[in-house]
Predicted model as a PDB file, atoms N, CA, C, CB and O in Angstrom, pLDDT in the B-factor column:
MODEL        1                                                                  
ATOM      1  N   PRO A   1       0.836  -1.203   0.000  1.00 52.00           N  
ATOM      2  CA  PRO A   1       0.000   0.000   0.000  1.00 52.00           C  
ATOM      3  C   PRO A   1       0.872   1.254   0.000  1.00 52.00           C  
ATOM      4  CB  PRO A   1      -0.946   0.005   1.222  1.00 52.00           C  
ATOM      5  O   PRO A   1       1.986   1.233   0.523  1.00 52.00           O  
ATOM      6  N   PRO A   2       0.381   2.328  -0.574  1.00 56.00           N  
ATOM      7  CA  PRO A   2       1.151   3.566  -0.596  1.00 56.00           C  
ATOM      8  C   PRO A   2       1.426   4.084   0.806  1.00 56.00           C  
ATOM      9  CB  PRO A   2       0.422   4.622  -1.401  1.00 56.00           C  
ATOM     10  O   PRO A   2       0.625   3.903   1.723  1.00 56.00           O  
ATOM     11  N   GLY A   3       2.557   4.721   0.948  1.00 54.00           N  
ATOM     12  CA  GLY A   3       2.928   5.344   2.214  1.00 54.00           C  
ATOM     13  C   GLY A   3       2.348   6.746   2.293  1.00 54.00           C  
ATOM     14  O   GLY A   3       1.538   7.133   1.451  1.00 54.00           O  
ATOM     15  N   PRO A   4       2.754   7.505   3.291  1.00 57.00           N  
ATOM     16  CA  PRO A   4       2.266   8.877   3.434  1.00 57.00           C  
ATOM     17  C   PRO A   4       2.592   9.704   2.196  1.00 57.00           C  
ATOM     18  CB  PRO A   4       2.872   9.534   4.681  1.00 57.00           C  
ATOM     19  O   PRO A   4       3.685   9.575   1.645  1.00 57.00           O  
ATOM     20  N   GLY A   5       1.684  10.534   1.756  1.00 59.00           N  
ATOM     21  CA  GLY A   5       1.913  11.353   0.585  1.00 59.00           C  
ATOM     22  C   GLY A   5       1.765  10.602  -0.722  1.00 59.00           C  
ATOM     23  O   GLY A   5       2.055  11.158  -1.781  1.00 59.00           O  
ATOM     24  N   GLY A   6       1.319   9.343  -0.680  1.00 59.00           N  
ATOM     25  CA  GLY A   6       1.108   8.570  -1.884  1.00 59.00           C  
ATOM     26  C   GLY A   6       2.344   7.885  -2.423  1.00 59.00           C  
ATOM     27  O   GLY A   6       2.298   7.274  -3.491  1.00 59.00           O  
ATOM     28  N   GLY A   7       3.449   7.977  -1.698  1.00 59.00           N  
ATOM     29  CA  GLY A   7       4.689   7.344  -2.147  1.00 59.00           C  
ATOM     30  C   GLY A   7       4.647   5.845  -1.956  1.00 59.00           C  
ATOM     31  O   GLY A   7       3.735   5.323  -1.316  1.00 59.00           O  
ATOM     32  N   PRO A   8       5.631   5.145  -2.507  1.00 59.00           N  
ATOM     33  CA  PRO A   8       5.647   3.689  -2.373  1.00 59.00           C  
ATOM     34  C   PRO A   8       5.975   3.228  -0.964  1.00 59.00           C  
ATOM     35  CB  PRO A   8       6.640   3.098  -3.333  1.00 59.00           C  
ATOM     36  O   PRO A   8       6.630   3.940  -0.202  1.00 59.00           O  
ATOM     37  N   GLY A   9       5.521   2.049  -0.631  1.00 57.00           N  
ATOM     38  CA  GLY A   9       5.889   1.441   0.645  1.00 57.00           C  
ATOM     39  C   GLY A   9       4.940   1.784   1.783  1.00 57.00           C  
ATOM     40  O   GLY A   9       4.144   2.718   1.695  1.00 57.00           O  
ATOM     41  N   PRO A  10       5.045   1.014   2.844  1.00 61.00           N  
ATOM     42  CA  PRO A  10       4.191   1.246   4.009  1.00 61.00           C  
ATOM     43  C   PRO A  10       4.616   2.497   4.775  1.00 61.00           C  
ATOM     44  CB  PRO A  10       4.223   0.034   4.937  1.00 61.00           C  
ATOM     45  O   PRO A  10       5.737   2.983   4.627  1.00 61.00           O  
ATOM     46  N   ALA A  11       3.708   3.001   5.586  1.00 61.00           N  
ATOM     47  CA  ALA A  11       4.028   4.156   6.437  1.00 61.00           C  
ATOM     48  C   ALA A  11       5.221   3.810   7.313  1.00 61.00           C  
ATOM     49  CB  ALA A  11       2.803   4.571   7.314  1.00 61.00           C  
ATOM     50  O   ALA A  11       5.344   2.684   7.793  1.00 61.00           O  
ATOM     51  N   GLY A  12       6.089   4.774   7.517  1.00 67.00           N  
ATOM     52  CA  GLY A  12       7.248   4.526   8.350  1.00 67.00           C  
ATOM     53  C   GLY A  12       8.507   4.205   7.569  1.00 67.00           C  
ATOM     54  O   GLY A  12       9.558   3.994   8.175  1.00 67.00           O  
ATOM     55  N   ASP A  13       8.438   4.159   6.223  1.00 73.00           N  
ATOM     56  CA  ASP A  13       9.641   3.950   5.433  1.00 73.00           C  
ATOM     57  C   ASP A  13      10.631   5.079   5.715  1.00 73.00           C  
ATOM     58  CB  ASP A  13       9.304   3.874   3.920  1.00 73.00           C  
ATOM     59  O   ASP A  13      10.236   6.208   6.005  1.00 73.00           O  
ATOM     60  N   VAL A  14      11.902   4.763   5.628  1.00 79.00           N  
ATOM     61  CA  VAL A  14      12.949   5.745   5.855  1.00 79.00           C  
ATOM     62  C   VAL A  14      13.743   5.913   4.564  1.00 79.00           C  
ATOM     63  CB  VAL A  14      13.875   5.320   7.033  1.00 79.00           C  
ATOM     64  O   VAL A  14      14.117   4.929   3.926  1.00 79.00           O  
ATOM     65  N   VAL A  15      13.995   7.155   4.187  1.00 79.00           N  
ATOM     66  CA  VAL A  15      14.798   7.458   3.008  1.00 79.00           C  
ATOM     67  C   VAL A  15      16.032   8.212   3.482  1.00 79.00           C  
ATOM     68  CB  VAL A  15      13.985   8.292   1.946  1.00 79.00           C  
ATOM     69  O   VAL A  15      15.924   9.196   4.212  1.00 79.00           O  
ATOM     70  N   VAL A  16      17.200   7.748   3.065  1.00 84.00           N  
ATOM     71  CA  VAL A  16      18.453   8.425   3.390  1.00 84.00           C  
ATOM     72  C   VAL A  16      18.978   9.046   2.108  1.00 84.00           C  
ATOM     73  CB  VAL A  16      19.504   7.439   4.021  1.00 84.00           C  
ATOM     74  O   VAL A  16      19.128   8.365   1.094  1.00 84.00           O  
ATOM     75  N   LEU A  17      19.254  10.325   2.158  1.00 84.00           N  
ATOM     76  CA  LEU A  17      19.697  11.060   0.982  1.00 84.00           C  
ATOM     77  C   LEU A  17      21.100  11.583   1.217  1.00 84.00           C  
ATOM     78  CB  LEU A  17      18.731  12.216   0.652  1.00 84.00           C  
ATOM     79  O   LEU A  17      21.384  12.185   2.253  1.00 84.00           O  
ATOM     80  N   VAL A  18      21.979  11.351   0.249  1.00 89.00           N  
ATOM     81  CA  VAL A  18      23.335  11.890   0.303  1.00 89.00           C  
ATOM     82  C   VAL A  18      23.479  12.844  -0.867  1.00 89.00           C  
ATOM     83  CB  VAL A  18      24.425  10.751   0.257  1.00 89.00           C  
ATOM     84  O   VAL A  18      23.198  12.487  -2.011  1.00 89.00           O  
ATOM     85  N   SER A  19      23.916  14.053  -0.577  1.00 89.00           N  
ATOM     86  CA  SER A  19      24.032  15.059  -1.615  1.00 89.00           C  
ATOM     87  C   SER A  19      25.256  15.926  -1.364  1.00 89.00           C  
ATOM     88  CB  SER A  19      22.765  15.919  -1.681  1.00 89.00           C  
ATOM     89  O   SER A  19      25.736  16.037  -0.236  1.00 89.00           O  
ATOM     90  N   ARG A  20      25.746  16.532  -2.423  1.00 91.00           N  
ATOM     91  CA  ARG A  20      26.852  17.481  -2.270  1.00 91.00           C  
ATOM     92  C   ARG A  20      26.364  18.702  -1.504  1.00 91.00           C  
ATOM     93  CB  ARG A  20      27.430  17.898  -3.654  1.00 91.00           C  
ATOM     94  O   ARG A  20      25.212  19.114  -1.638  1.00 91.00           O  
ATOM     95  N   ARG A  21      27.232  19.260  -0.721  1.00 92.00           N  
ATOM     96  CA  ARG A  21      26.876  20.443   0.072  1.00 92.00           C  
ATOM     97  C   ARG A  21      26.496  21.620  -0.828  1.00 92.00           C  
ATOM     98  CB  ARG A  21      28.044  20.840   0.990  1.00 92.00           C  
ATOM     99  O   ARG A  21      25.623  22.412  -0.475  1.00 92.00           O  
ATOM    100  N   ASP A  22      27.141  21.736  -1.978  1.00 95.00           N  
ATOM    101  CA  ASP A  22      26.885  22.879  -2.858  1.00 95.00           C  
ATOM    102  C   ASP A  22      25.788  22.614  -3.896  1.00 95.00           C  
ATOM    103  CB  ASP A  22      28.160  23.265  -3.568  1.00 95.00           C  
ATOM    104  O   ASP A  22      25.562  23.442  -4.779  1.00 95.00           O  
ATOM    105  N   ALA A  23      25.108  21.471  -3.796  1.00 94.00           N  
ATOM    106  CA  ALA A  23      24.028  21.166  -4.743  1.00 94.00           C  
ATOM    107  C   ALA A  23      22.844  22.098  -4.489  1.00 94.00           C  
ATOM    108  CB  ALA A  23      23.586  19.676  -4.623  1.00 94.00           C  
ATOM    109  O   ALA A  23      22.464  22.313  -3.338  1.00 94.00           O  
ATOM    110  N   PRO A  24      22.257  22.653  -5.555  1.00 95.00           N  
ATOM    111  CA  PRO A  24      21.078  23.505  -5.371  1.00 95.00           C  
ATOM    112  C   PRO A  24      19.908  22.685  -4.820  1.00 95.00           C  
ATOM    113  CB  PRO A  24      20.678  24.180  -6.708  1.00 95.00           C  
ATOM    114  O   PRO A  24      19.711  21.530  -5.198  1.00 95.00           O  
ATOM    115  N   LEU A  25      19.155  23.289  -3.940  1.00 94.00           N  
ATOM    116  CA  LEU A  25      18.047  22.585  -3.289  1.00 94.00           C  
ATOM    117  C   LEU A  25      17.040  22.057  -4.305  1.00 94.00           C  
ATOM    118  CB  LEU A  25      17.344  23.508  -2.297  1.00 94.00           C  
ATOM    119  O   LEU A  25      16.511  20.959  -4.130  1.00 94.00           O  
ATOM    120  N   TRP A  26      16.765  22.817  -5.364  1.00 94.00           N  
ATOM    121  CA  TRP A  26      15.797  22.362  -6.362  1.00 94.00           C  
ATOM    122  C   TRP A  26      16.255  21.060  -7.007  1.00 94.00           C  
ATOM    123  CB  TRP A  26      15.585  23.437  -7.435  1.00 94.00           C  
ATOM    124  O   TRP A  26      15.433  20.201  -7.326  1.00 94.00           O  
ATOM    125  N   ARG A  27      17.579  20.911  -7.203  1.00 93.00           N  
ATOM    126  CA  ARG A  27      18.119  19.706  -7.816  1.00 93.00           C  
ATOM    127  C   ARG A  27      17.982  18.517  -6.867  1.00 93.00           C  
ATOM    128  CB  ARG A  27      19.590  19.914  -8.208  1.00 93.00           C  
ATOM    129  O   ARG A  27      17.654  17.411  -7.296  1.00 93.00           O  
ATOM    130  N   VAL A  28      18.233  18.745  -5.583  1.00 92.00           N  
ATOM    131  CA  VAL A  28      18.105  17.690  -4.581  1.00 92.00           C  
ATOM    132  C   VAL A  28      16.657  17.194  -4.533  1.00 92.00           C  
ATOM    133  CB  VAL A  28      18.557  18.200  -3.183  1.00 92.00           C  
ATOM    134  O   VAL A  28      16.406  15.989  -4.505  1.00 92.00           O  
ATOM    135  N   VAL A  29      15.724  18.120  -4.523  1.00 91.00           N  
ATOM    136  CA  VAL A  29      14.302  17.758  -4.486  1.00 91.00           C  
ATOM    137  C   VAL A  29      13.910  17.009  -5.760  1.00 91.00           C  
ATOM    138  CB  VAL A  29      13.421  19.021  -4.313  1.00 91.00           C  
ATOM    139  O   VAL A  29      13.166  16.030  -5.701  1.00 91.00           O  
ATOM    140  N   GLN A  30      14.408  17.464  -6.910  1.00 90.00           N  
ATOM    141  CA  GLN A  30      14.105  16.807  -8.183  1.00 90.00           C  
ATOM    142  C   GLN A  30      14.610  15.367  -8.186  1.00 90.00           C  
ATOM    143  CB  GLN A  30      14.727  17.586  -9.351  1.00 90.00           C  
ATOM    144  O   GLN A  30      13.891  14.460  -8.604  1.00 90.00           O  
ATOM    145  N   GLU A  31      15.821  15.155  -7.731  1.00 88.00           N  
ATOM    146  CA  GLU A  31      16.383  13.809  -7.687  1.00 88.00           C  
ATOM    147  C   GLU A  31      15.613  12.920  -6.718  1.00 88.00           C  
ATOM    148  CB  GLU A  31      17.856  13.862  -7.290  1.00 88.00           C  
ATOM    149  O   GLU A  31      15.373  11.747  -7.005  1.00 88.00           O  
ATOM    150  N   LEU A  32      15.228  13.469  -5.580  1.00 88.00           N  
ATOM    151  CA  LEU A  32      14.465  12.709  -4.591  1.00 88.00           C  
ATOM    152  C   LEU A  32      13.109  12.294  -5.157  1.00 88.00           C  
ATOM    153  CB  LEU A  32      14.276  13.535  -3.308  1.00 88.00           C  
ATOM    154  O   LEU A  32      12.683  11.154  -4.975  1.00 88.00           O  
ATOM    155  N   GLU A  33      12.435  13.209  -5.837  1.00 88.00           N  
ATOM    156  CA  GLU A  33      11.153  12.869  -6.451  1.00 88.00           C  
ATOM    157  C   GLU A  33      11.307  11.794  -7.518  1.00 88.00           C  
ATOM    158  CB  GLU A  33      10.515  14.110  -7.056  1.00 88.00           C  
ATOM    159  O   GLU A  33      10.445  10.924  -7.650  1.00 88.00           O  
ATOM    160  N   THR A  34      12.387  11.846  -8.274  1.00 87.00           N  
ATOM    161  CA  THR A  34      12.651  10.828  -9.289  1.00 87.00           C  
ATOM    162  C   THR A  34      12.826   9.457  -8.664  1.00 87.00           C  
ATOM    163  CB  THR A  34      13.888  11.190 -10.097  1.00 87.00           C  
ATOM    164  O   THR A  34      12.271   8.468  -9.142  1.00 87.00           O  
ATOM    165  N   VAL A  35      13.596   9.407  -7.600  1.00 84.00           N  
ATOM    166  CA  VAL A  35      13.861   8.124  -6.912  1.00 84.00           C  
ATOM    167  C   VAL A  35      12.571   7.578  -6.299  1.00 84.00           C  
ATOM    168  CB  VAL A  35      14.949   8.302  -5.803  1.00 84.00           C  
ATOM    169  O   VAL A  35      12.341   6.368  -6.313  1.00 84.00           O  
ATOM    170  N   LEU A  36      11.741   8.450  -5.770  1.00 84.00           N  
ATOM    171  CA  LEU A  36      10.503   8.003  -5.136  1.00 84.00           C  
ATOM    172  C   LEU A  36       9.395   7.726  -6.162  1.00 84.00           C  
ATOM    173  CB  LEU A  36      10.028   9.049  -4.131  1.00 84.00           C  
ATOM    174  O   LEU A  36       8.317   7.259  -5.796  1.00 84.00           O  
ATOM    175  N   GLY A  37       9.655   8.009  -7.429  1.00 82.00           N  
ATOM    176  CA  GLY A  37       8.668   7.706  -8.466  1.00 82.00           C  
ATOM    177  C   GLY A  37       7.579   8.727  -8.585  1.00 82.00           C  
ATOM    178  O   GLY A  37       6.478   8.406  -9.031  1.00 82.00           O  
ATOM    179  N   ARG A  38       7.856   9.958  -8.197  1.00 69.00           N  
ATOM    180  CA  ARG A  38       6.868  11.025  -8.335  1.00 69.00           C  
ATOM    181  C   ARG A  38       7.212  11.866  -9.547  1.00 69.00           C  
ATOM    182  CB  ARG A  38       6.805  11.901  -7.060  1.00 69.00           C  
ATOM    183  O   ARG A  38       8.389  12.059  -9.852  1.00 69.00           O  
ATOM    184  N   PRO A  39       6.190  12.377 -10.251  1.00 57.00           N  
ATOM    185  CA  PRO A  39       6.445  13.185 -11.463  1.00 57.00           C  
ATOM    186  C   PRO A  39       7.086  14.526 -11.139  1.00 57.00           C  
ATOM    187  CB  PRO A  39       5.143  13.419 -12.224  1.00 57.00           C  
ATOM    188  O   PRO A  39       7.361  15.314 -12.044  1.00 57.00           O  
TER     189      PRO A  39                                                      
ENDMDL                                                                          
END                                                                             
């Protein structure tokens, strides 16, 4: 069943994100949405 926000997996899933310190926030969010399968 979808997790909170309609994402994959059950509620309580944990996502760990590693990013460069100088990466723009919009890029980090874009990559995270891609990994989670959101448009």
